[in-house]
C-alpha positions as CSV (number, residue, x, y, z in Angstrom):
1,X,10.5,-4.7,30.0
2,X,11.5,-4.3,26.7
3,X,15.8,-3.8,26.0
4,X,15.3,-1.0,23.1
5,X,18.8,-1.3,22.4
6,X,18.2,-5.3,21.0
7,X,16.5,-5.4,18.0
8,X,12.7,-6.8,17.9
9,X,12.4,-9.2,14.7
10,X,15.3,-7.1,12.9
11,X,14.6,-3.5,13.2
12,X,15.9,-1.2,16.3
13,X,16.0,3.1,16.5
14,X,17.7,4.6,20.2
15,X,18.2,8.9,20.1
16,X,21.9,10.0,20.2
17,X,22.3,13.0,21.1
18,X,26.0,14.7,22.3
19,X,26.6,18.7,24.1
20,X,29.5,19.9,22.5
21,X,32.6,18.3,20.2
22,X,33.1,14.8,21.3
23,X,36.1,12.5,19.2
24,X,36.9,9.6,19.0
25,X,35.2,7.8,18.1
26,X,32.1,6.6,20.2
27,X,31.8,4.3,17.4
28,X,34.5,1.6,16.0
29,X,34.6,0.8,12.0
30,X,32.2,-2.2,11.4
31,X,30.7,-4.6,9.8
32,X,27.7,-6.3,9.9
33,X,25.0,-8.3,7.2
34,X,21.5,-5.7,8.5
35,X,21.6,-2.3,6.6
36,X,22.2,0.4,9.3
37,X,21.2,3.9,9.0
38,X,21.7,7.6,11.3
39,X,18.8,10.2,11.4
40,X,20.7,14.1,12.0
41,X,18.1,16.1,13.1
42,X,20.6,18.8,14.7
43,X,24.6,19.7,15.2
44,X,27.9,18.4,12.8
45,X,28.5,14.0,12.5
46,X,31.8,13.3,10.7
47,X,31.0,9.2,9.4
48,X,33.4,7.3,7.1
49,X,31.8,5.1,4.8
50,X,33.4,2.1,3.1
51,X,36.2,4.4,1.1
52,X,34.0,7.7,2.1
53,X,33.8,10.1,4.5
54,X,30.4,11.9,4.7
55,X,30.4,15.5,7.2
56,X,26.2,15.3,7.9
57,X,24.3,18.3,8.7
58,X,21.1,18.9,10.1
59,X,18.3,17.3,9.0
60,X,21.1,14.7,6.6
61,X,19.8,10.8,6.4
62,X,23.0,8.8,5.8
63,X,22.7,5.0,4.7
64,X,25.0,1.6,5.4
65,X,24.2,-1.7,3.2
66,X,25.3,-5.2,4.8
67,X,28.8,-5.5,4.7
68,X,30.1,-2.0,4.4
69,X,32.6,-0.5,7.2
70,X,31.4,2.0,8.7
71,X,32.5,4.3,12.0
72,X,31.8,7.7,12.8
73,X,34.3,9.9,13.4
74,X,33.6,12.6,15.6
75,X,30.4,14.3,16.9
76,X,29.5,18.1,17.4
77,X,26.3,18.8,18.9
78,X,24.1,16.0,17.8
79,X,20.4,15.8,18.0
80,X,20.2,12.3,16.3
81,X,18.8,8.8,15.5
82,X,20.6,6.0,15.2
83,X,19.3,2.1,14.6
84,X,19.3,-0.9,11.7
85,X,17.9,-3.3,9.7
86,X,17.0,-6.9,8.6
87,X,16.5,-5.8,4.9
88,X,13.2,-8.3,5.8
89,X,12.0,-6.6,7.0
90,X,11.4,-4.1,4.8
91,X,8.6,-5.2,2.2
92,X,9.4,-3.0,-0.4
93,X,12.8,-2.8,-1.7
94,X,12.4,-1.5,-4.6
95,X,12.8,2.4,-3.3
96,X,15.6,4.3,-4.9
97,X,17.8,4.1,-2.1
98,X,17.4,0.0,-1.6
99,X,19.0,0.0,-4.6
100,X,23.0,1.0,-3.5
101,X,25.8,-0.3,-2.8
102,X,27.6,1.7,-1.2
103,X,27.1,4.5,1.4
104,X,24.2,7.2,1.3
105,X,24.0,10.4,2.2
106,X,20.1,13.1,1.6
107,X,19.8,16.2,2.4
108,X,16.3,16.0,3.3
109,X,14.3,19.4,1.7
110,X,12.7,22.8,3.4
111,X,9.3,21.1,3.1
112,X,10.0,17.8,3.9
113,X,12.3,18.1,7.4
114,X,8.7,18.6,9.8
115,X,7.6,15.3,7.9
116,X,10.6,13.8,8.4
117,X,11.5,14.9,12.1
118,X,7.9,13.3,12.8
119,X,8.5,9.7,11.2
120,X,11.3,8.9,12.7
121,X,10.0,10.1,16.2
122,X,7.2,7.6,15.6
123,X,10.3,4.7,14.4
124,X,11.7,5.3,18.4
125,X,7.8,4.8,19.8
126,X,6.8,1.8,17.1
127,X,9.8,0.2,18.0
128,X,8.7,-2.6,20.4
129,X,5.2,-3.3,18.1
130,X,7.2,-4.7,14.2
131,X,4.6,-3.8,12.2
132,X,3.2,-0.7,12.8
133,X,7.2,-0.7,13.4
134,X,8.3,-1.5,9.6
135,X,5.7,0.5,7.6
136,X,6.5,3.5,9.1
137,X,10.1,2.6,7.7
138,X,8.8,1.5,4.4
139,X,7.4,4.6,3.9
140,X,10.1,6.5,5.6
141,X,13.1,5.1,3.2
142,X,10.4,5.6,0.5
143,X,10.2,9.6,1.4
144,X,13.4,9.5,2.1
145,X,14.0,8.4,-0.8
146,X,12.5,11.5,-3.2
147,X,15.9,13.3,-1.2
148,X,18.5,11.5,-3.4
149,X,20.1,12.7,-6.5
150,X,21.9,9.7,-8.1
151,X,25.1,11.1,-10.1
152,X,25.3,13.3,-12.8
153,X,25.4,10.0,-14.9
154,X,22.5,8.3,-14.4
155,X,20.5,11.3,-13.8
156,X,21.2,11.7,-17.6
157,X,20.7,8.5,-19.1
158,X,16.8,7.2,-17.0
159,X,16.0,11.5,-18.5
160,X,16.5,10.0,-21.7
161,X,15.3,6.8,-22.3
162,X,12.2,8.1,-20.5
163,X,11.4,10.7,-22.8
164,X,12.9,8.2,-25.8
165,X,9.9,6.3,-24.5
166,X,7.4,9.1,-23.9
167,X,7.4,9.8,-27.9
168,X,8.0,5.7,-28.9
169,X,4.8,4.9,-31.1
170,X,5.2,1.2,-31.5
171,X,4.4,1.0,-27.6
172,X,1.6,2.6,-26.1
173,X,1.7,6.3,-23.2
174,X,1.3,4.5,-19.7
175,X,1.3,6.2,-15.7
176,X,4.3,7.4,-15.0
177,X,4.0,5.0,-11.7
178,X,4.8,2.2,-14.1
179,X,8.1,4.3,-16.1
180,X,8.9,4.1,-12.4
181,X,8.6,0.7,-11.6
182,X,10.6,-0.1,-14.4
183,X,13.6,2.4,-13.7
184,X,13.4,1.1,-10.7
185,X,12.6,4.4,-8.7
186,X,9.8,6.3,-7.1
187,X,7.4,8.8,-9.9
188,X,9.0,11.4,-7.3
189,X,12.5,10.6,-8.7
190,X,11.7,10.1,-11.3
191,X,10.2,13.8,-12.2
192,X,12.8,14.8,-10.4
193,X,15.8,14.1,-12.3
194,X,14.0,14.2,-15.8
195,X,12.5,17.8,-14.8
196,X,16.2,18.4,-13.4
197,X,17.4,17.6,-17.3
198,X,15.4,18.6,-19.3
199,X,12.9,21.5,-17.7
200,X,9.8,19.7,-17.3
201,X,8.7,17.1,-15.3
202,X,8.2,13.2,-16.3
203,X,3.9,14.2,-16.4
204,X,4.4,17.4,-18.0
205,X,6.6,14.8,-21.1
206,X,2.8,12.0,-20.6
207,X,1.2,15.7,-21.3
208,X,2.9,17.1,-24.7
209,X,3.6,13.2,-26.2
210,X,0.1,12.6,-25.3
211,X,-1.2,16.1,-27.0
212,X,0.7,15.9,-29.9
213,X,-0.1,12.2,-30.2
214,X,-4.1,13.4,-29.9
215,X,-3.8,16.3,-32.0
216,X,-1.7,14.0,-35.2
217,X,-4.5,11.1,-34.9
218,X,-7.6,13.9,-34.8
219,X,-5.7,15.2,-37.9
220,X,-3.9,12.5,-40.1
221,X,-6.6,9.8,-39.6
222,X,-10.3,8.9,-39.5
223,X,-10.2,7.2,-35.3
224,X,-13.1,7.6,-33.7
225,X,-12.7,10.0,-31.2
226,X,-13.2,6.9,-28.5
227,X,-9.9,5.1,-30.4
228,X,-7.8,8.7,-30.8
229,X,-8.6,8.2,-27.0
230,X,-7.9,4.9,-26.3
231,X,-4.7,5.5,-28.0
232,X,-3.1,8.1,-26.4
233,X,-4.3,6.3,-22.8
234,X,-7.6,7.3,-22.1
235,X,-10.0,5.2,-22.2
236,X,-12.7,7.6,-20.5
237,X,-14.0,9.8,-23.6
238,X,-15.0,12.4,-21.0
239,X,-12.2,13.0,-19.5
240,X,-10.2,12.9,-22.8
241,X,-12.1,14.9,-24.7
242,X,-11.7,18.0,-21.5
243,X,-8.0,17.4,-21.3
244,X,-8.0,17.6,-25.1
245,X,-10.1,21.3,-24.8
246,X,-7.9,22.1,-21.5
247,X,-4.8,22.4,-23.8
248,X,-6.2,23.9,-26.8
249,X,-9.1,25.4,-26.4
250,X,-11.3,22.5,-28.8
251,X,-13.0,19.1,-28.7
252,X,-11.0,17.2,-30.2
253,X,-14.2,16.8,-32.5
254,X,-13.4,20.9,-33.8
255,X,-10.2,20.3,-33.7
256,X,-10.8,17.4,-36.4
257,X,-13.1,20.4,-37.9
258,X,-11.0,22.6,-38.6
259,X,-7.7,20.9,-38.9
260,X,-10.2,19.5,-42.6
261,X,-11.2,22.4,-43.6
């Protein structure tokens, strides 16, 4: 029979529940060559990761990278799960959490609390099935990356770089997924940091840029509509026509005729 306290194929997770206040410390300060994580569903837990302390509350997730010392100082009525995985267990390490080289804590948004809890329960059930657990852990880390907010300087850098690129007419407009991959973040994270910094999501900025560029090309060039559509990154002319009319109330041809009167 499988012992749930030992990893299978580089992954292990186990439940942890305490009643009342437990101190001093159940987990001594250790350093591992693998990723460690702690998910708290309810209660409080005080951890030390490197030189930082994290007071975890309900619906938080803590990820500790390899070779970073950490310890748990106390629990208070904690309903939790803790585990570890080797980096090679993750098939797609591009998510925001995996790029951070220090301990990072995520506060899970209310809208995703039930989803994260269900995914953690699924991980616990699947840990004896390496391939299923691998898929679920990949999904979980990408989901949690949506709730990880980088520091203010990094957030500003991403937002400014994104807006500059979106309005740079020397390069074609990309999809949100392509921009996100270039910055090493998820599409949801990119939308979040750009909205926080500018008041508009990344997707909305792409739409603004696309519409403004289309207006310019229709007004100031003689390019056929099909070529205008391609220039703004929409290669289906009928879709481009619907997009343009939705935002201007006119078809591309009607807009060109109106501006040339």
